[in-house]
BAGUNU-369357 format. One record per residue: residue in three letters; z, x, y of N, C-alpha, C in turn. Coordinates in pm, whole numbers. Example, Ala and Ser with C-alpha at 12.3 -4.5 7.8 and 13.67 -1.06 7.14 Angstrom:
BAGUNU-369357
REC residuo     nz     nx     ny    caz    cax    cay     cz     cx     cy
REC     Ala    780   1319   -569    780   1230   -450    780   1320   -330
REC     Ser    708   1285   -225    714   1367   -106    787   1290      3
END
This chain:
BAGUNU-369357
REC residuo     nz     nx     ny    caz    cax    cay     cz     cx     cy
REC     Met  -2747   -719  -2763  -2727   -666  -2631  -2588   -706  -2579
REC     Leu  -2528   -617  -2504  -2407   -639  -2437  -2435   -650  -2287
REC     His  -2343   -721  -2215  -2371   -746  -2071  -2252   -709  -1984
REC     Phe  -2285   -661  -1869  -2191   -658  -1758  -2230   -770  -1667
REC     Tyr  -2134   -846  -1611  -2166   -958  -1529  -2078   -969  -1407
REC     Ile  -2126  -1040  -1307  -2047  -1078  -1190  -2054  -1230  -1183
REC     Ala  -1935  -1288  -1175  -1928  -1437  -1166  -1871  -1469  -1022
REC     Arg  -1926  -1578   -969  -1876  -1628   -840  -1784  -1744   -872
REC     Cys  -1660  -1736   -821  -1560  -1836   -845  -1572  -1948   -740
REC     Ala  -1500  -2063   -766  -1509  -2174   -673  -1458  -2138   -530
REC     Asp  -1371  -2038   -520  -1317  -1996   -390  -1402  -1891   -326
REC     Asn  -1521  -1864   -380  -1618  -1767   -338  -1583  -1621   -366
REC     Ser  -1475  -1601   -440  -1440  -1467   -480  -1530  -1423   -595
REC     Leu  -1531  -1296   -625  -1619  -1247   -734  -1530  -1191   -845
REC     Tyr  -1577  -1208   -972  -1507  -1158  -1082  -1611  -1076  -1170
REC     Cys  -1567   -957  -1208  -1653   -871  -1294  -1603   -871  -1435
REC     Gly  -1697   -870  -1528  -1656   -869  -1674  -1766   -813  -1759
REC     Ser  -1741   -810  -1886  -1842   -773  -1985  -1829   -859  -2103
REC     Cys  -1940   -885  -2178  -1942   -977  -2293  -2067   -959  -2371
REC     Lys  -2075  -1035  -2482  -2189  -1035  -2569  -2289  -1147  -2531
REC     Asp  -2232  -1264  -2496  -2314  -1383  -2470  -2277  -1443  -2338
REC     Leu  -2364  -1433  -2241  -2337  -1474  -2099  -2302  -1625  -2094
REC     Gln  -2380  -1710  -2159  -2359  -1852  -2142  -2227  -1890  -2209
REC     Ser  -2195  -1837  -2321  -2069  -1865  -2390  -1953  -1814  -2305
REC     Arg  -1966  -1697  -2244  -1859  -1647  -2162  -1832  -1734  -2037
REC     Glu  -1938  -1779  -1977  -1924  -1868  -1862  -1849  -2001  -1904
REC     Asn  -1890  -2049  -2018  -1825  -2167  -2069  -1679  -2144  -2096
REC     Ile  -1639  -2028  -2154  -1505  -2002  -2176  -1421  -1990  -2051
REC     His  -1481  -1930  -1950  -1414  -1921  -1816  -1388  -2062  -1763
REC     Asn  -1488  -2146  -1775  -1485  -2279  -1717  -1398  -2378  -1790
REC     Thr  -1361  -2344  -1910  -1269  -2429  -1985  -1122  -2379  -1965
REC     Gly  -1104  -2266  -1887   -967  -2218  -1860   -919  -2123  -1971
REC     Lys  -1007  -2082  -2059   -964  -1995  -2168  -1011  -1847  -2141
REC     Gly  -1067  -1820  -2027  -1112  -1686  -1991  -1001  -1608  -1922
REC     Ala  -1040  -1525  -1838   -947  -1431  -1772   -852  -1510  -1683
REC     Lys   -725  -1457  -1674   -621  -1527  -1596   -669  -1546  -1447
REC     Tyr   -746  -1445  -1397   -798  -1455  -1261   -883  -1579  -1238
REC     Thr   -969  -1609  -1333  -1061  -1722  -1308  -1004  -1858  -1344
REC     Arg   -889  -1868  -1413   -834  -1994  -1450   -808  -2082  -1333
REC     Ser   -756  -2033  -1221   -724  -2112  -1109   -839  -2114  -1004
REC     Arg   -949  -2055  -1042  -1065  -2052   -945  -1190  -2111  -1011
REC     Arg  -1174  -2213  -1093  -1287  -2277  -1159  -1348  -2385  -1070
REC     Pro  -1474  -2415  -1089  -1564  -2352  -1188  -1617  -2218  -1139
REC     Ile  -1663  -2137  -1238  -1726  -2011  -1204  -1870  -2024  -1243
REC     Arg  -1953  -1935  -1190  -2093  -1926  -1224  -2137  -1781  -1229
REC     Ile  -2195  -1740  -1338  -2239  -1602  -1346  -2368  -1586  -1260
REC     Val  -2356  -1499  -1163  -2459  -1483  -1066  -2541  -1350  -1078
REC     Tyr  -2490  -1264  -1165  -2556  -1135  -1180  -2519  -1073  -1316
REC     Ser  -2615  -1010  -1383  -2581   -943  -1509  -2678   -828  -1531
REC     Glu  -2629   -732  -1616  -2708   -619  -1662  -2691   -607  -1807
REC     Glu  -2793   -559  -1877  -2779   -544  -2023  -2756   -400  -2059
REC     Phe  -2673   -379  -2170  -2649   -247  -2214  -2650   -246  -2367
REC     Pro  -2683   -131  -2430  -2690   -124  -2572  -2552   -124  -2638
REC     Thr  -2446    -84  -2569  -2314    -74  -2624  -2211   -138  -2537
REC     Leu  -2097   -186  -2591  -1993   -246  -2514  -1926   -139  -2425
REC     Ser  -1917    -17  -2473  -1851     87  -2389  -1934    111  -2262
REC     Glu  -2063    107  -2270  -2152    125  -2145  -2135      6  -2058
REC     Ala  -2132   -113  -2114  -2104   -234  -2022  -1975   -226  -1953
REC     Met  -1872   -184  -2029  -1737   -179  -1976  -1729    -59  -1866
REC     Arg  -1803     45  -1895  -1808    153  -1789  -1864    106  -1659
REC     Arg  -1972     27  -1669  -2035    -26  -1550  -1943   -128  -1479
REC     Glu  -1874   -211  -1563  -1777   -303  -1508  -1666   -229  -1429
REC     Ala  -1617   -128  -1483  -1507    -47  -1416  -1562     14  -1284
REC     Gln  -1685     58  -1286  -1745    114  -1167  -1756     11  -1061
REC     Val  -1811   -105  -1093  -1842   -205   -990  -1718   -269   -941
REC     Lys  -1609   -280  -1025  -1480   -335   -988  -1423   -258   -872
REC     Arg  -1451   -133   -864  -1398    -48   -751  -1471    -75   -617
REC     Trp  -1585   -133   -626  -1666   -157   -503  -1597   -267   -413
REC     Thr  -1637   -263   -288  -1595   -371   -196  -1675   -498   -228
REC     Lys  -1624   -612   -178  -1695   -739   -202  -1833   -728   -138
REC     Ala  -1841   -664    -21  -1974   -653     48  -2076   -578    -40
REC     Gln  -2033   -471   -106  -2123   -392   -193  -2168   -478   -316
REC     Lys  -2073   -558   -369  -2104   -650   -480  -2204   -757   -436
REC     Glu  -2181   -815   -317  -2275   -910   -264  -2413   -851   -245
REC     Met  -2420   -730   -198  -2552   -664   -179  -2619   -647   -316
REC     Leu  -2552   -613   -420  -2611   -597   -552  -2662   -738   -599
REC     Ile  -2590   -845   -577  -2634   -978   -611  -2760  -1013   -535
REC     Arg  -2761   -989   -404  -2874  -1025   -322  -2998   -952   -364
REC     Lys  -2983   -821   -397  -3102   -741   -443  -3158   -798   -570
REC     His  -3067   -840   -655  -3112   -900   -786  -3191  -1033   -760
REC     Ile  -3142  -1114   -669  -3213  -1243   -642  -3347  -1227   -585
REC     Arg  -3367  -1123   -508  -3499  -1097   -442  -3599  -1049   -539
REC     Gln  -3558   -986   -646  -3656   -925   -740  -3737  -1029   -815
END
Protein backbone atom coordinates (compact mmCIF):
# COMPACT_ATOMS: atom_id res chain seq x y z
CA MET A 1 0.00 0.00 0.00
CA LEU A 2 1.02 3.58 -0.66
CA HIS A 3 0.18 6.47 1.63
CA PHE A 4 -0.70 10.12 1.53
CA TYR A 5 0.20 11.75 4.85
CA ILE A 6 0.13 15.00 6.77
CA ALA A 7 2.96 15.69 9.21
CA ARG A 8 2.94 18.28 11.96
CA CYS A 9 6.25 20.10 12.27
CA ALA A 10 7.83 21.47 15.45
CA ASP A 11 6.66 25.00 14.49
CA ASN A 12 3.06 23.64 14.20
CA SER A 13 3.05 23.97 10.40
CA LEU A 14 1.75 21.08 8.31
CA TYR A 15 3.58 19.20 5.57
CA CYS A 16 1.88 16.92 3.02
CA GLY A 17 3.62 14.01 1.33
CA SER A 18 3.30 10.51 -0.03
CA CYS A 19 5.34 7.37 0.64
CA LYS A 20 5.40 3.57 0.93
CA ASP A 21 6.29 3.25 4.63
CA LEU A 22 4.99 5.86 7.09
CA GLN A 23 7.33 5.05 9.99
CA SER A 24 10.37 5.02 7.73
CA ARG A 25 9.34 8.32 6.14
CA GLU A 26 8.86 9.96 9.54
CA ASN A 27 12.33 8.77 10.55
CA ILE A 28 13.84 10.14 7.34
CA HIS A 29 12.26 13.54 7.95
CA ASN A 30 13.49 13.58 11.54
CA THR A 31 17.09 12.77 10.60
CA GLY A 32 17.13 15.76 8.24
CA LYS A 33 17.21 13.69 5.07
CA GLY A 34 13.61 14.34 4.06
CA ALA A 35 12.08 17.31 2.32
CA LYS A 36 13.86 20.65 2.48
CA TYR A 37 10.75 22.15 4.13
CA THR A 38 10.93 19.82 7.13
CA ARG A 39 14.71 19.99 7.70
CA SER A 40 14.51 23.21 9.69
CA ARG A 41 11.21 22.29 11.35
CA ARG A 42 12.15 19.07 13.14
CA PRO A 43 10.96 17.02 14.80
CA ILE A 44 7.93 16.16 12.73
CA ARG A 45 5.16 13.71 13.55
CA ILE A 46 2.81 12.11 11.04
CA VAL A 47 -0.67 12.96 12.31
CA TYR A 48 -2.86 11.77 9.42
CA SER A 49 -2.64 9.27 6.59
CA GLU A 50 -4.72 7.59 3.90
CA GLU A 51 -3.90 4.39 1.99
CA PHE A 52 -3.97 4.07 -1.80
CA PRO A 53 -3.28 1.15 -4.15
CA THR A 54 -0.92 3.17 -6.37
CA LEU A 55 1.61 5.95 -5.90
CA SER A 56 -0.08 8.08 -8.53
CA GLU A 57 -3.34 8.03 -6.55
CA ALA A 58 -1.53 8.96 -3.33
CA MET A 59 0.28 11.78 -5.12
CA ARG A 60 -2.99 13.00 -6.63
CA ARG A 61 -4.49 13.22 -3.14
CA GLU A 62 -1.33 14.98 -1.89
CA ALA A 63 -1.63 17.60 -4.65
CA GLN A 64 -5.30 18.10 -3.82
CA VAL A 65 -4.79 18.59 -0.08
CA LYS A 66 -1.70 20.80 -0.56
CA ARG A 67 -4.02 23.39 -2.14
CA TRP A 68 -6.22 23.48 0.96
CA THR A 69 -5.91 26.07 3.69
CA LYS A 70 -4.33 25.12 6.99
CA ALA A 71 -7.78 25.30 8.61
CA GLN A 72 -9.15 22.72 6.13
CA LYS A 73 -6.19 20.40 6.79
CA GLU A 74 -6.67 20.77 10.55
CA MET A 75 -10.35 19.85 10.15
CA LEU A 76 -9.37 16.69 8.22
CA ILE A 77 -6.95 15.75 11.01
CA ARG A 78 -9.56 16.40 13.72
CA LYS A 79 -12.17 14.27 11.93
CA HIS A 80 -9.66 11.43 11.73
CA ILE A 81 -8.85 11.63 15.46
CA ARG A 82 -12.55 11.42 16.42
CA GLN A 83 -13.18 8.26 14.41
